[in-house]
PALUMBA-440193 format. One line per 4 residues: number of its first residue (from 0); their letters; for each residue x, y, z of N, C-alpha, C, O. Coordinates in pm, 1 decimal, always signed. Each point is the difference from the previous one (the first is absolute). Example, Ala and Ser with C-alpha at 12.3 -4.5 7.8 and 13.67 -1.06 7.14 Angstrom:
% residues 2
0 = as = +1319.0,-569.0,+780.0,-89.0,+119.0,+0.0,+90.0,+120.0,+0.0,+103.6,-1.9,+66.5 ~ -138.6,+106.9,-138.5,+82.0,+119.0,+6.0,-77.0,+109.0,+73.0,+50.9,+110.8,+16.9
***
This chain:
% residues 180
0 = xxxx = -2777.1,-267.3,-88.5,-103.1,-99.7,-14.4,+5.7,-91.4,+122.3,+106.9,-44.9,+41.3 ~ -222.7,+19.1,+14.3,-9.4,-88.6,+115.9,-96.7,-112.4,-34.9,-112.9,+23.5,-43.2 ~ +160.5,-146.7,+63.2,-82.9,-116.2,-31.3,+3.4,-94.4,+119.6,+105.7,-51.2,+36.9 ~ -220.9,+29.1,+22.4,-11.4,-97.6,+108.3,-38.2,-134.4,-61.3,-69.3,-5.5,-101.5
4 = xxxx = +115.0,-102.1,+163.7,-37.0,-132.8,-47.0,+93.7,-57.4,-104.3,-28.8,-104.2,-58.9 ~ +141.4,+171.4,+35.3,+100.4,-50.5,-93.4,+134.2,-3.6,+70.4,+24.8,+80.7,+89.7 ~ +62.8,-173.5,-128.8,+131.6,-6.7,+64.2,+80.2,+127.5,-24.9,-11.0,+63.7,-104.7 ~ +91.7,-29.0,+204.2,+88.7,+114.9,-16.5,+106.6,-34.7,-101.9,+30.6,-117.0,-23.1
8 = xxxx = +25.1,+220.2,-37.4,+108.6,-20.2,-94.9,+1.5,+109.0,-104.0,-100.8,+66.0,-25.0 ~ +216.7,-48.1,-35.4,+13.9,+101.0,-104.4,-61.2,-50.6,-129.1,+17.2,-115.6,-38.5 ~ -88.5,+204.7,-27.0,-57.4,-29.2,-131.1,+27.3,+120.6,-89.0,-18.3,+114.1,+42.4 ~ +60.9,-138.3,-162.6,+21.2,+110.8,-93.6,-131.9,+72.0,-24.6,-4.9,+122.7,-9.0
12 = xxxx = -100.7,-200.3,-1.7,-135.0,+55.9,-9.5,-96.5,-102.5,+58.9,+28.2,-119.8,+3.2 ~ -141.1,+169.1,+42.7,-100.1,-87.3,+60.9,-96.1,-44.9,-109.1,-65.4,+82.4,-63.9 ~ +57.4,-213.1,+42.9,-88.8,-55.8,-102.3,-108.1,-79.0,+71.1,+23.1,-110.9,+48.2 ~ -140.5,+169.6,-42.8,-110.6,-58.1,+76.2,-31.2,-142.0,-45.1,-33.8,-84.6,+82.8
16 = xxxx = +44.3,+57.1,-211.6,-30.3,-134.3,-50.3,+100.8,-103.2,+50.1,-29.9,-119.4,+0.0 ~ +149.4,+163.3,+42.9,+99.3,-91.6,+56.7,-7.3,-3.6,+152.0,+75.2,-73.3,+64.2 ~ -164.3,+151.3,-7.0,-10.2,+14.0,+145.7,-136.4,-47.6,+50.1,-60.8,+61.4,+87.7 ~ +14.1,-173.0,-145.9,-127.7,-60.4,+37.9,-116.9,+97.2,-12.0,-98.4,-10.5,+73.2
20 = xxxx = +110.4,+105.1,-166.1,-109.0,+93.9,-25.3,-19.0,+104.4,+108.4,-98.2,+74.2,-2.4 ~ +190.0,-67.1,+97.2,-14.1,+95.6,+110.5,+47.1,+137.1,-46.4,+115.2,+18.0,-39.5 ~ -206.5,+77.7,+45.1,+32.7,+137.8,-38.4,+73.0,+69.3,+114.0,-19.9,-33.4,+116.8 ~ +104.3,+129.9,-150.9,+59.4,+80.5,+106.9,-112.5,+69.4,+76.9,-96.5,+47.6,-59.8
24 = xxxx = +109.1,-42.1,+190.5,-102.8,+67.7,+77.8,+24.0,+150.7,+4.1,-94.8,+78.5,+2.0 ~ +221.6,-38.6,-0.6,+33.8,+141.9,+8.7,+107.1,+31.8,-104.2,+99.2,-71.8,-13.1 ~ -121.1,+180.7,-60.6,+96.3,+43.0,-101.4,+38.6,+144.9,+26.7,-85.4,+84.9,+25.7 ~ +215.6,-58.2,-32.1,+53.8,+135.7,+11.0,+66.2,+34.5,-132.5,+84.5,-74.8,-49.1
28 = xxxx = -122.5,+186.1,-7.6,+65.7,+50.7,-120.7,+66.7,+131.9,+36.5,-62.2,+86.4,+61.8 ~ +187.8,-71.1,-99.9,+73.5,+124.0,+22.0,+23.2,+62.1,-137.6,+64.3,-59.7,-86.3 ~ -117.2,+179.1,+67.4,+13.2,+66.9,-128.8,+142.3,+49.0,-21.9,+70.7,+37.6,+93.6 ~ -31.4,-39.2,-219.5,+127.4,+59.9,-40.3,-26.8,+82.9,-125.0,-109.2,-4.5,-56.7
32 = xxxx = +209.1,+79.2,+14.9,-16.2,+86.7,-117.2,-34.0,-79.7,-125.0,-64.3,+52.0,-91.2 ~ +106.7,-177.2,+86.3,-21.5,-80.1,-121.0,-141.3,-58.7,-9.5,-39.1,-47.4,-106.7 ~ -37.8,+49.6,+215.3,-135.9,-54.2,-4.7,-91.8,+91.4,-80.9,+6.4,+122.5,+9.7 ~ -92.2,-186.6,-90.3,-100.0,+77.5,-73.7,-136.0,-22.0,+64.5,-21.6,-97.2,+72.4
36 = xxxx = -68.7,+188.9,-100.1,-135.0,-12.6,+54.8,-67.5,-126.3,-53.9,-69.1,-70.3,+73.8 ~ +89.5,+41.9,-202.2,-60.2,-119.0,-61.1,+53.7,-127.7,+65.4,-75.9,-93.4,+25.8 ~ +205.6,+89.8,+0.5,+61.5,-116.5,+64.1,-58.7,-22.5,+139.1,-33.5,-112.6,+36.6 ~ +21.5,+220.1,+39.9,-50.1,-12.9,+136.4,-148.1,-38.5,+0.5,-43.6,-75.6,+86.8
40 = xxxx = -33.0,+126.3,-181.5,-141.2,-37.5,-10.2,-12.5,-147.8,-36.1,-86.7,-69.4,+53.3 ~ +171.4,+21.0,-142.3,-2.6,-142.0,-38.1,+34.1,-88.1,+120.2,-63.2,-103.4,+21.1 ~ +162.6,+144.1,+57.1,+35.3,-76.3,+120.3,-116.1,-1.0,+99.0,-34.3,-104.0,+56.3 ~ -25.2,+220.3,-36.2,-112.9,+11.0,+92.7,-111.4,-96.0,-41.2,-52.1,-74.4,+83.2
44 = xxxx = +15.5,+76.1,-211.2,-107.8,-87.6,-48.6,+38.4,-147.6,+13.0,-83.8,-84.0,+32.8 ~ +210.3,+53.5,-58.6,+48.1,-136.8,+14.0,-18.8,-47.6,+143.8,-56.3,-106.9,+23.3 ~ +102.8,+184.9,+71.5,-9.9,-39.6,+140.5,-145.3,-5.2,+45.9,-36.6,-85.9,+80.2 ~ -44.0,+174.6,-128.8,-142.4,-1.5,+34.7,-64.4,-128.4,-51.9,-75.7,-65.5,+71.7
48 = xxxx = +106.2,+29.9,-196.7,-58.2,-119.1,-62.2,+42.8,-127.7,+72.7,-78.5,-94.3,+10.0 ~ +201.5,+90.4,+40.4,+49.9,-121.3,+63.6,-18.2,-3.3,+151.0,+57.5,-86.1,+66.6 ~ -135.0,+176.2,-11.8,-44.3,-12.2,+138.1,+89.7,+54.7,+108.9,-9.0,-44.4,+114.5 ~ +95.6,+139.8,-146.7,+82.8,+62.0,+103.5,-91.2,+69.2,+101.4,-92.4,+71.9,-37.9
52 = xxxx = +118.9,-93.9,+166.4,-84.2,+57.7,+105.8,+30.3,+147.3,+26.5,-90.7,+80.4,+21.5 ~ +219.7,-46.2,-23.4,+42.1,+137.7,+26.5,+102.5,+40.0,-105.2,+92.1,-75.7,-30.7 ~ -109.2,+195.0,-23.7,+91.8,+50.9,-102.0,+42.1,+140.1,+41.1,-83.7,+86.4,+26.3 ~ +216.8,-64.8,-20.9,+52.9,+129.8,+41.5,+93.2,+53.4,-107.6,+80.0,-73.8,-57.4
56 = xxxx = -91.9,+202.7,+31.3,+81.1,+67.5,-100.1,+65.1,+120.7,+66.2,-68.5,+88.5,+51.4 ~ +201.8,-85.9,-53.2,+72.8,+108.5,+66.4,+85.0,+74.4,-101.5,+72.8,-60.3,-78.8 ~ -83.4,+193.1,+82.1,+82.3,+86.0,-84.2,+99.9,+71.8,+89.7,-35.7,+98.1,+65.2 ~ +161.3,-145.3,-60.7,+98.1,+61.5,+89.8,+37.2,+142.6,-39.3,+46.4,+77.1,+84.1
60 = xxxx = -66.2,-41.5,-209.6,+35.4,+134.9,-44.7,-83.9,+105.7,+70.9,+47.1,+111.0,+24.9 ~ -171.3,-145.5,+7.3,-88.5,+96.6,+67.6,-52.8,-54.5,+132.7,-89.9,+58.5,+60.3 ~ +145.8,-169.9,-15.6,-39.3,-62.8,+127.0,-151.6,-20.1,+7.6,-64.8,+38.7,+97.2 ~ +10.7,-100.0,-201.9,-144.6,-23.0,-6.8,-27.8,-149.5,-1.5,+54.0,-73.9,-82.3
64 = xxxx = -139.1,+30.5,+174.7,-39.7,-140.0,+9.4,-148.5,-10.9,-29.0,-81.3,+71.9,+58.0 ~ +46.9,-162.2,-147.8,-139.9,-30.8,-29.0,-20.6,-147.8,+29.4,+93.3,-79.8,-9.2 ~ -216.1,+44.3,+44.6,-28.4,-139.1,+29.4,-139.4,-40.5,-43.1,-89.9,+83.1,-12.7 ~ +73.9,-213.4,-9.6,-127.5,-56.7,-40.3,-20.9,-131.0,+74.7,+95.8,-71.5,+29.3
68 = xxxx = -221.1,+40.7,+1.2,-37.3,-126.2,+64.1,-95.8,-76.2,-90.2,-84.3,+59.3,-67.3 ~ +98.1,-190.8,+66.7,-87.8,-86.6,-78.3,-137.2,-9.3,+67.2,-10.5,-37.3,+116.8 ~ -92.3,+70.9,-190.7,-138.5,-17.4,+45.8,-82.0,-45.1,-119.9,-3.1,+67.4,-102.9 ~ -62.7,-180.7,+116.5,-82.6,-53.4,-108.7,+77.5,-7.8,-132.1,-49.6,+40.6,-105.1
72 = xxxx = +170.3,-92.8,+112.7,+85.8,-21.7,-116.4,+42.1,+128.8,-70.6,+33.6,-0.9,-118.4 ~ -35.8,+111.7,+193.0,+48.3,+127.4,-53.4,+91.3,+65.0,+102.5,-20.5,-14.0,+120.6 ~ +120.7,+84.6,-169.1,+85.7,+77.4,+89.2,-62.5,+138.4,+17.8,-11.2,+77.7,-94.7 ~ -28.8,-49.3,+218.2,-67.0,+125.5,+34.9,+101.9,+92.2,+67.4,+73.3,-44.1,+88.5
76 = xxxx = -67.5,+173.2,-129.5,+97.8,+91.5,+59.6,-21.1,+19.7,+150.0,-112.7,+3.9,+49.3 ~ +223.5,+8.2,+20.3,-1.7,+32.5,+142.8,+5.3,+151.9,+8.2,+84.2,+62.7,-64.3 ~ -172.1,-4.1,+141.5,-7.7,+146.0,+7.8,+126.0,+65.0,+53.1,+76.1,+59.2,-76.6 ~ -53.1,-68.9,+204.7,+113.7,+65.9,+63.6,+104.8,-105.0,+36.3,-26.1,-90.2,+79.6
80 = xxxx = +143.8,+102.9,-138.5,+105.6,-98.7,+24.6,+87.7,+34.3,+119.8,+74.1,-86.0,+47.7 ~ -80.5,+209.1,+2.2,+86.6,+39.3,+111.5,-38.3,-77.5,+125.2,-113.2,+9.2,+47.5 ~ +207.6,-85.3,+5.4,-26.3,-81.7,+117.7,-78.9,-126.2,-30.7,-47.5,-67.6,+91.3 ~ +33.5,+35.8,-218.9,-77.0,-117.4,-42.7,+60.1,-127.8,+57.3,+121.9,-16.4,+5.3
84 = xxxx = -209.7,-73.3,+37.5,+41.3,-129.0,+54.5,-42.3,-108.8,-98.1,-119.1,-19.4,-24.7 ~ +216.1,-50.8,-30.5,-28.4,-107.1,-95.3,-78.2,-110.1,+70.1,+47.5,-55.3,+99.1 ~ -167.8,+22.0,-149.2,-77.4,-106.9,+63.2,+72.7,-134.9,-2.3,-10.0,-77.6,+95.1 ~ +82.1,+50.0,-202.2,+65.0,-129.9,-15.4,+132.0,-8.9,+76.7,+29.9,-102.8,+60.8
88 = xxxx = +48.8,+210.4,-63.9,+134.0,-2.4,+59.5,+5.1,+56.5,+141.4,+90.6,-32.0,+77.0 ~ -187.6,+115.5,-43.2,+2.9,+65.9,+130.5,+104.6,+109.7,+7.1,+30.6,+49.2,+108.7 ~ +24.8,-9.9,-222.8,+101.8,+105.8,-5.2,-67.6,+135.5,-19.2,-103.1,+12.1,-66.2 ~ +164.6,+88.7,+126.3,-52.1,+136.9,-11.7,+89.0,+77.5,-95.9,+122.2,-14.9,+0.8
92 = xxxx = -185.4,+98.2,-83.9,+70.3,+80.7,-99.4,-2.7,+146.1,+42.7,-104.8,+51.9,+38.4 ~ +220.0,+14.7,-45.0,+9.8,+142.6,+32.5,+77.2,+70.1,-111.1,+105.7,-46.4,-42.8 ~ -160.2,+159.1,-3.4,+69.2,+80.7,-100.9,+16.2,+144.0,+47.0,+26.1,+88.6,-81.3 ~ -41.0,-64.0,+210.5,+5.5,+136.3,+53.0,+138.4,+62.3,-15.3,+11.0,+122.0,-13.0
96 = xxxx = +93.1,-201.6,+14.3,+136.2,+52.4,-13.8,+34.5,+21.5,-145.6,-84.1,+41.5,-79.7 ~ +207.2,-69.8,+46.1,+45.7,+20.2,-137.7,-4.6,-127.9,-82.6,+26.2,+2.4,-120.3 ~ -59.4,-113.6,+184.4,-7.7,-126.6,-72.5,-101.5,-91.5,+67.7,-48.9,+28.6,+109.3 ~ +19.1,-137.0,-175.3,-92.9,-99.0,+53.4,+66.8,-77.6,+112.5,+113.0,-46.8,-14.2
100 = xxxx = -183.3,+33.5,+125.4,+48.2,-82.0,+110.4,-105.5,-104.7,+31.1,-119.5,+29.3,+1.5 ~ +164.8,-151.2,+23.3,-89.3,-108.7,+37.6,+31.5,-41.3,+142.2,+116.1,-3.3,+40.9 ~ -220.5,-28.0,+34.1,+14.3,-41.2,+139.0,-57.2,-139.4,+15.9,-110.2,-29.1,-46.6 ~ +185.8,-56.2,+112.7,-42.5,-137.6,+23.8,-120.3,-1.7,+93.1,-31.5,+101.5,+62.2
104 = xxxx = -35.8,-215.0,-52.0,-114.5,-9.6,+91.5,+34.9,+33.6,+144.8,-86.8,+43.1,+76.0 ~ +214.6,-62.5,-36.5,+40.5,+33.4,+137.3,+34.2,+148.0,+16.7,+39.9,+42.6,+108.4 ~ -55.5,+36.1,-215.7,+24.3,+143.9,+7.1,+140.7,+42.3,-37.7,+26.7,+119.5,-12.6 ~ +64.1,-214.6,-5.7,+138.6,+32.6,-36.9,+6.9,+39.9,-147.7,-61.1,-63.9,-85.7
108 = xxxx = +136.6,+170.4,+57.6,+17.2,+43.2,-138.2,+88.0,-101.3,-73.3,+101.3,-45.5,+53.2 ~ -140.4,+11.2,-174.1,+80.2,-91.3,-82.0,+119.0,+77.0,-55.8,-12.9,+115.2,-41.5 ~ +127.6,-179.6,+41.2,+119.1,+62.3,-55.8,-10.8,+8.7,-151.6,-62.1,-84.3,-64.8 ~ +123.8,+187.8,+10.3,+11.8,+8.9,-144.7,+112.6,-92.6,-44.5,+76.5,-49.9,+82.5
112 = xxxx = -67.0,+27.7,-210.9,+108.4,-82.6,-53.6,+135.2,+61.2,+36.1,+93.1,-70.7,+38.5 ~ -83.5,+203.0,-51.5,+125.7,+69.3,+31.4,+35.1,-19.1,+147.6,+115.3,-27.6,+33.3 ~ -213.8,+42.2,+54.7,+24.8,-17.5,+143.7,+42.5,-143.0,+31.9,+92.2,-21.6,+78.7 ~ -158.7,-74.9,-139.3,+34.4,-140.6,+22.9,+141.4,-29.5,-49.5,+76.9,-68.3,+67.6
116 = xxxx = -42.9,+120.0,-185.9,+134.4,-20.7,-54.7,+105.7,+64.9,+88.5,+104.9,-59.0,+26.1 ~ -132.9,+180.2,+19.8,+95.5,+71.3,+85.4,+20.4,-74.8,+131.8,+112.8,-14.6,+47.2 ~ -222.5,-32.2,+11.5,+9.5,-74.4,+126.1,+79.6,-128.7,-20.4,+83.9,-35.0,+82.9 ~ -109.9,-35.1,-192.3,+73.2,-124.3,-28.7,+148.9,+28.2,-18.9,+84.5,-76.8,+45.9
120 = xxxx = -52.9,+186.7,-113.4,+140.0,+36.8,-20.4,+66.5,+33.0,+133.4,+113.5,-40.8,+24.7 ~ -183.8,+114.4,+61.3,+54.8,+34.1,+131.2,+21.9,-125.8,+84.1,+102.0,-12.5,+67.7 ~ -197.5,-80.5,-71.8,+14.2,-125.1,+74.7,+118.3,-81.3,-52.5,+72.6,-62.4,+77.4 ~ -54.3,+63.5,-207.7,+113.3,-70.9,-59.9,+131.9,+63.2,+44.2,+95.6,-70.5,+32.4
124 = xxxx = -91.1,+203.7,-31.5,+121.6,+69.0,+44.7,+28.3,-29.2,+147.0,+114.8,-22.6,+38.3 ~ -220.5,+23.0,+44.3,+17.9,-32.1,+142.2,+53.4,-141.7,+16.7,+88.5,-24.0,+82.2 ~ -141.6,-69.2,-159.4,+45.9,-139.3,+8.9,+146.6,-11.1,-42.6,+77.5,-73.1,+61.5 ~ -40.2,+145.9,-166.6,+139.7,-2.1,-44.2,+91.7,+58.9,+106.9,+107.3,-53.9,+26.9
128 = xxxx = -150.0,+164.8,+33.9,+80.0,+62.0,+105.7,+14.8,-94.5,+119.0,+107.7,-10.9,+58.7 ~ -215.9,-56.5,-24.0,+4.8,-95.0,+111.9,+93.2,-116.2,-32.4,+74.3,-46.2,+86.6 ~ -77.9,-0.8,-210.6,+89.6,-108.5,-41.3,+145.7,+46.2,+6.7,+87.6,-75.8,+41.8 ~ -62.1,+199.9,-83.0,+136.3,+53.5,+8.2,+45.5,+11.1,+145.3,+113.6,-34.1,+33.0
132 = xxxx = -203.6,+82.2,+53.8,+34.2,+9.7,+142.3,+30.5,-138.1,+57.6,+95.7,-17.0,+75.5 ~ -177.4,-80.5,-111.5,+22.3,-136.4,+50.1,+133.6,-54.3,-50.5,+73.1,-65.2,+74.5 ~ -41.9,+92.0,-200.3,+126.9,-46.5,-56.3,+117.8,+68.2,+70.1,+99.9,-64.8,+31.5 ~ -112.1,+195.0,-7.2,+106.5,+72.5,+70.1,+17.5,-53.4,+141.9,+112.3,-14.8,+48.2
136 = xxxx = -223.0,-13.8,+17.6,+5.9,-54.1,+136.5,+67.4,-137.0,-0.1,+80.1,-30.0,+88.5 ~ -112.0,-52.6,-187.0,+62.5,-132.4,-9.7,+150.5,+13.4,-24.3,+79.6,-73.0,+59.0 ~ -41.4,+166.4,-145.9,+142.6,+22.4,-25.3,+71.0,+49.1,+126.0,+110.7,-43.9,+31.1 ~ -176.0,+135.8,+41.2,+57.7,+51.8,+123.9,+18.3,-113.7,+101.6,+102.7,-7.6,+67.4
140 = xxxx = -202.1,-79.5,-57.4,+9.3,-113.2,+93.3,+113.6,-93.6,-40.4,+73.4,-49.7,+85.5 ~ -58.9,+25.6,-216.5,+108.9,-85.6,-47.6,+136.2,+62.5,+31.1,+93.2,-69.1,+41.2 ~ -83.3,+200.6,-61.6,+126.4,+69.5,+27.9,+33.9,-5.8,+148.8,+115.4,-20.7,+37.7 ~ -217.3,+39.4,+46.3,+22.7,-7.2,+144.6,+43.5,-140.6,+41.0,+90.4,-16.1,+81.9
144 = xxxx = -154.4,-84.5,-138.5,+36.2,-138.6,+32.1,+143.1,-29.0,-45.2,+76.5,-65.3,+71.0 ~ -41.2,+114.7,-190.1,+135.9,-20.4,-50.6,+101.6,+72.3,+88.7,+108.0,-52.8,+26.4 ~ -142.3,+172.8,+19.3,+90.8,+75.6,+87.4,+21.7,-75.0,+131.3,+111.5,-2.7,+52.2 ~ -217.5,-58.3,+1.5,+15.5,-79.0,+123.6,+90.4,-121.0,-24.5,+87.1,-31.3,+81.2
148 = xxxx = -109.5,-36.9,-195.6,+83.8,-116.8,-31.7,+146.4,+42.0,-18.0,+91.5,-69.8,+43.9 ~ -70.9,+184.5,-108.9,+136.7,+48.6,-22.0,+68.1,+39.2,+131.6,+122.6,-5.5,+10.4 ~ -201.6,+44.9,+89.4,+56.9,+43.3,+128.7,+42.4,-118.0,+86.9,+82.2,+16.1,+90.2 ~ -137.0,-133.6,-116.2,+29.5,-116.7,+85.5,+150.0,-28.0,+8.1,+53.0,-6.6,+110.9
152 = xxxx = +18.0,-10.2,-222.6,+143.8,-32.4,+10.9,+80.6,+110.3,+70.0,+93.1,-28.6,+75.3 ~ -130.0,+155.1,-101.2,+74.3,+110.1,+63.9,-16.9,-3.0,+151.2,+96.4,+15.6,+74.9 ~ -222.8,-36.4,-30.4,-25.4,-1.9,+144.7,+65.1,-122.0,+66.0,+55.0,+9.5,+109.7 ~ -62.2,-122.7,-177.4,+66.9,-119.0,+54.6,+151.1,+22.1,+3.7,+67.9,-45.0,+92.3
156 = xxxx = -16.4,+114.3,-193.0,+142.7,+30.0,-6.1,+44.9,+93.6,+111.2,+117.5,+0.8,+36.8 ~ -209.8,+77.6,+16.6,+31.8,+89.6,+111.5,-1.4,-73.5,+133.5,+31.7,+56.9,+104.4 ~ -69.2,-185.2,-110.2,+2.9,-79.6,+122.0,-134.5,-17.8,+66.7,-7.2,-55.8,+109.5 ~ -100.7,+102.2,-173.2,-132.6,-21.0,+59.0,-39.7,-145.9,-18.4,+39.4,-64.2,-97.4
160 = xxxx = -117.1,+12.9,+190.8,-48.2,-138.1,-10.8,-116.1,-4.3,-99.4,-57.1,+103.1,-35.3 ~ +23.4,-223.9,-8.8,-113.2,-18.8,-91.9,-126.9,+56.7,+62.4,-80.1,+63.7,-68.4 ~ +61.9,-86.9,+198.1,-119.0,+49.1,+69.5,-3.1,+152.5,+2.0,-105.7,+60.2,-18.8 ~ +221.2,+2.5,+41.7,+6.8,+146.2,+3.1,-27.6,+59.0,-138.9,-70.4,+100.3,-11.7
164 = xxxx = +124.3,-160.8,-91.2,-23.6,+45.8,-137.9,-148.5,-13.2,-33.1,-59.3,+91.1,-57.6 ~ -0.3,-204.1,+93.7,-142.7,-21.7,-26.4,-83.0,+107.8,+68.1,-90.6,+56.3,-61.4 ~ +120.3,-27.2,+187.0,-74.8,+102.0,+73.8,+20.3,+137.9,-61.5,-95.6,+76.6,-12.0 ~ +218.7,-43.6,-27.2,+30.4,+132.1,-56.4,-69.3,+21.4,-134.1,-41.8,+111.5,-31.4
168 = xxxx = +29.6,-216.0,-46.2,-58.0,+12.6,-134.5,-148.1,-37.8,-6.0,-61.9,+9.4,-106.0 ~ +5.7,-51.5,+217.4,-140.8,-39.7,+0.1,-23.5,-129.2,-75.5,-104.7,-18.7,-62.0 ~ +201.8,-70.0,+67.5,-10.6,-129.0,-67.8,-2.1,-111.4,+102.8,+32.3,+20.2,+117.0 ~ -70.6,-137.5,-162.8,+9.3,-116.3,+88.3,+141.9,-55.9,-8.9,+73.1,+28.8,-94.7
172 = xxxx = -35.7,-107.9,+193.1,+131.6,-64.6,-0.4,+12.1,-87.7,-124.4,+106.3,-6.6,-61.7 ~ -216.2,-61.1,+24.8,+1.3,-86.8,-118.0,+29.8,+81.0,-126.9,+74.7,-44.9,-87.0 ~ -133.9,+164.9,+77.4,+24.7,+83.2,-118.2,+146.2,+44.5,-5.9,+59.9,+2.4,-107.5 ~ -2.8,+32.6,+222.2,+140.9,+40.4,+2.7,+87.4,-117.7,-41.2,+91.0,+15.9,-81.4
176 = xxxx = -117.6,-133.9,+136.9,+78.7,-118.8,-34.8,-17.9,-37.3,-147.1,+95.1,-43.4,-65.0 ~ -215.9,+59.9,+12.7,-29.4,-35.0,-139.1,+74.8,+92.8,-96.1,+54.7,-45.4,-100.5 ~ -52.5,+173.4,+130.9,+63.3,+96.4,-90.3,+151.4,+3.0,+13.7,+68.8,+52.8,-87.3 ~ -15.5,-109.4,+196.9,+143.6,+5.7,+22.4,+63.1,-123.5,-47.8,+121.7,-15.0,+9.9
***
């Protein structure tokens, strides 16, 4: 369901009387085994009566898309849906493959829910891996710094000057004096 002129947000159901009387402009129905013909006809008549501009019915079991447009307060069937361009959304519908595909006005194919979920999961895994790498790098840096600090007394004990120890360990004279 697509409704322009109303605030975004999740709704358990769209209640036009609570939405300043604004009817959904576009409705998508996806058939399932539990839908009955009587139920779908009642929904169709409901949406027609309340002024839906575009109504689409998709049966994924047979990859069949049907559509209707509002004309003179009636939903009139759209003849050929293949490559159909929604007047309201500017989206193109394709059923030539094994499932319904929608294309944005810029021509990009819209991701399916599964694709979006998979991409989000991959991005989350990448972020976790990057966080682990950063943590490992921080630990390595701490270990290297500790090793340099631990080397200061040994090098000084060998008779090297503070300046020589600083140069050998890549530290400043102040750091050598501070750690010693």
